[in-house]
C-alpha positions as CSV (number, residue, x, y, z in Angstrom):
1,X,22.5,-10.0,40.5
2,X,23.2,-12.0,43.5
3,X,23.9,-14.5,41.0
4,X,26.5,-12.8,39.0
5,X,28.2,-11.3,42.5
6,X,28.6,-15.0,43.6
7,X,30.4,-16.0,40.4
8,X,32.7,-12.9,40.2
9,X,33.8,-14.0,43.7
10,X,34.5,-17.2,42.5
11,X,37.5,-15.3,39.9
12,X,40.7,-17.0,40.4
13,X,39.8,-19.8,41.8
14,X,38.6,-22.6,38.4
15,X,42.0,-23.6,36.9
16,X,43.0,-19.9,35.9
17,X,39.3,-19.5,34.3
18,X,38.7,-15.8,35.4
19,X,36.4,-14.5,32.7
20,X,32.7,-14.8,35.0
21,X,31.1,-16.1,31.6
22,X,33.0,-19.0,31.4
23,X,32.8,-19.1,35.4
24,X,28.5,-19.2,34.9
25,X,29.4,-21.6,32.7
26,X,31.3,-23.9,34.6
27,X,29.4,-23.7,37.4
28,X,25.9,-24.6,35.9
29,X,24.2,-21.1,36.5
30,X,21.7,-21.0,33.5
31,X,20.4,-17.7,35.0
32,X,23.9,-16.3,34.5
33,X,24.6,-17.4,31.9
34,X,21.4,-16.5,29.9
35,X,21.9,-13.3,31.6
36,X,25.1,-12.7,29.9
37,X,24.1,-13.9,26.7
38,X,20.5,-11.8,27.4
39,X,23.3,-8.4,27.1
40,X,22.6,-5.6,24.6
41,X,25.4,-5.9,22.1
42,X,26.7,-2.4,23.0
43,X,28.4,-4.2,25.7
44,X,30.5,-6.4,23.6
45,X,30.1,-9.4,25.5
46,X,32.1,-11.9,23.0
47,X,30.4,-15.8,23.4
48,X,33.5,-16.9,21.6
49,X,35.9,-15.6,24.2
50,X,38.5,-18.2,24.9
51,X,40.0,-18.4,28.9
52,X,42.1,-20.4,30.9
53,X,45.5,-22.3,30.0
54,X,43.7,-24.3,27.7
55,X,42.0,-21.0,26.0
56,X,38.3,-23.0,26.0
57,X,34.8,-21.0,25.3
58,X,32.0,-21.2,27.5
59,X,30.4,-24.0,26.0
60,X,33.4,-26.3,25.9
61,X,33.2,-25.6,29.8
62,X,29.7,-26.2,30.0
63,X,30.2,-29.6,27.9
64,X,33.0,-30.4,29.5
65,X,31.0,-29.9,33.4
66,X,28.1,-31.9,32.1
67,X,25.5,-28.6,32.1
68,X,22.9,-30.2,30.0
69,X,20.8,-27.3,30.4
70,X,23.3,-24.8,30.0
71,X,24.3,-25.9,26.7
72,X,20.9,-26.5,25.6
73,X,20.3,-22.7,26.4
74,X,23.7,-21.7,23.9
75,X,21.9,-24.1,21.1
76,X,18.2,-22.5,21.3
77,X,18.8,-18.9,22.5
78,X,18.4,-16.4,19.9
79,X,22.4,-15.4,19.9
80,X,23.2,-18.9,19.3
81,X,23.9,-17.9,15.4
82,X,26.5,-16.2,16.9
83,X,28.3,-19.2,18.2
84,X,31.5,-20.6,17.0
85,X,30.3,-24.3,16.8
86,X,33.6,-25.0,15.2
87,X,35.9,-23.4,18.1
88,X,38.5,-25.7,19.7
89,X,40.7,-25.3,22.7
90,X,44.4,-24.8,22.4
91,X,45.0,-28.6,21.7
92,X,41.8,-28.7,19.1
93,X,38.9,-30.0,20.7
94,X,35.5,-29.3,19.9
95,X,32.6,-28.8,22.1
96,X,31.7,-32.6,21.0
97,X,35.4,-33.7,22.0
98,X,34.8,-32.4,25.7
99,X,31.3,-34.3,25.9
100,X,32.7,-37.6,24.2
101,X,35.4,-37.4,26.9
102,X,33.5,-37.0,29.8
103,X,30.6,-39.4,28.7
104,X,28.0,-36.7,29.1
105,X,25.6,-39.0,27.1
106,X,22.7,-36.4,26.8
107,X,25.0,-33.5,25.7
108,X,26.8,-35.3,23.0
109,X,23.2,-36.3,21.8
110,X,21.5,-33.1,21.9
111,X,24.8,-31.6,19.8
112,X,24.4,-34.4,17.3
113,X,20.9,-33.5,17.0
114,X,21.5,-29.9,16.4
115,X,25.4,-30.3,14.5
116,X,23.9,-29.6,10.8
117,X,21.7,-26.3,11.7
118,X,24.5,-24.9,13.5
119,X,26.9,-26.2,11.2
120,X,29.7,-28.3,13.7
121,X,31.8,-30.2,12.3
122,X,30.9,-33.7,13.4
123,X,33.8,-35.0,12.1
124,X,36.3,-32.6,13.7
125,X,40.0,-33.9,14.6
126,X,42.1,-32.6,17.6
127,X,45.9,-32.0,16.8
128,X,46.9,-35.6,17.3
129,X,44.2,-36.6,14.7
130,X,41.6,-37.9,17.4
131,X,37.7,-37.6,16.5
132,X,34.6,-37.4,19.1
133,X,34.6,-41.2,18.7
134,X,38.6,-41.8,19.6
135,X,37.9,-40.0,22.6
136,X,34.6,-41.7,23.7
137,X,36.7,-45.4,23.1
138,X,39.5,-44.6,24.3
139,X,38.4,-42.9,28.4
140,X,35.7,-46.3,27.9
141,X,32.6,-44.3,27.5
142,X,30.5,-47.0,25.5
143,X,26.7,-45.4,25.7
144,X,28.5,-42.2,23.9
145,X,30.4,-44.5,21.1
146,X,26.6,-46.3,20.8
147,X,25.1,-42.8,20.2
148,X,27.8,-42.2,18.0
149,X,27.6,-44.8,16.2
150,X,23.7,-45.1,15.4
151,X,23.1,-41.1,15.7
152,X,21.3,-40.4,12.4
153,X,23.7,-38.0,12.3
154,X,27.0,-40.5,11.9
155,X,26.2,-40.9,8.9
156,X,29.4,-39.6,7.5
157,X,31.3,-41.4,10.7
158,X,34.6,-43.2,9.4
159,X,35.0,-45.6,12.1
160,X,38.6,-46.4,10.3
161,X,39.8,-42.5,10.6
162,X,43.3,-42.4,11.9
163,X,45.4,-40.8,14.2
164,X,48.4,-38.9,13.8
165,X,50.0,-41.8,15.3
166,X,47.9,-43.9,12.7
167,X,45.7,-45.6,15.6
168,X,41.8,-46.0,14.3
169,X,39.3,-46.3,17.4
170,X,39.1,-49.3,17.8
171,X,42.8,-50.0,18.5
172,X,42.0,-47.0,21.0
173,X,39.5,-49.2,22.3
174,X,42.1,-51.7,22.5
175,X,44.9,-50.4,24.5
176,X,42.8,-48.9,26.5
177,X,41.3,-50.4,30.1
178,X,37.6,-50.7,28.7
179,X,37.3,-53.9,26.5
180,X,33.4,-53.6,27.2
181,X,33.3,-50.8,24.4
182,X,34.1,-53.5,21.7
């Protein structure tokens, strides 16, 4: 409970995120996230609640901040079937998008490994039509791009998928500062 108290003290300090569950996810506090997930139904924790200015879930936050153990907990916890694995923030980004933007290869890999069992949409696009591959290319995440292209879950990946502006992933690479991605 001391850990929970520390998370509660962090309220309002982090980008408008005030929900303790989300704060624990951002801090990578495995024990507190696990405590929240283990709460009985009667306490009504909404695992898919969106918080903060961008309206992200606790899962999104764990992916964005690279907290592998917390992401793995979400994937393997008995309540994982209650998680909306297709949830998006108010920009249309999924948890996979969040991990790809920053380049957390281990998180992208574990999400891909569980994509079928958790009914994740590996090909999801954000509001601008960008896929996880677009984001990885645009931000120079070479290892993530390689993983997305080579992972068995990516057999349906369309490298020619275009954004709302008509750009494919290669266009993103060419326009970025990361030629090594090609």
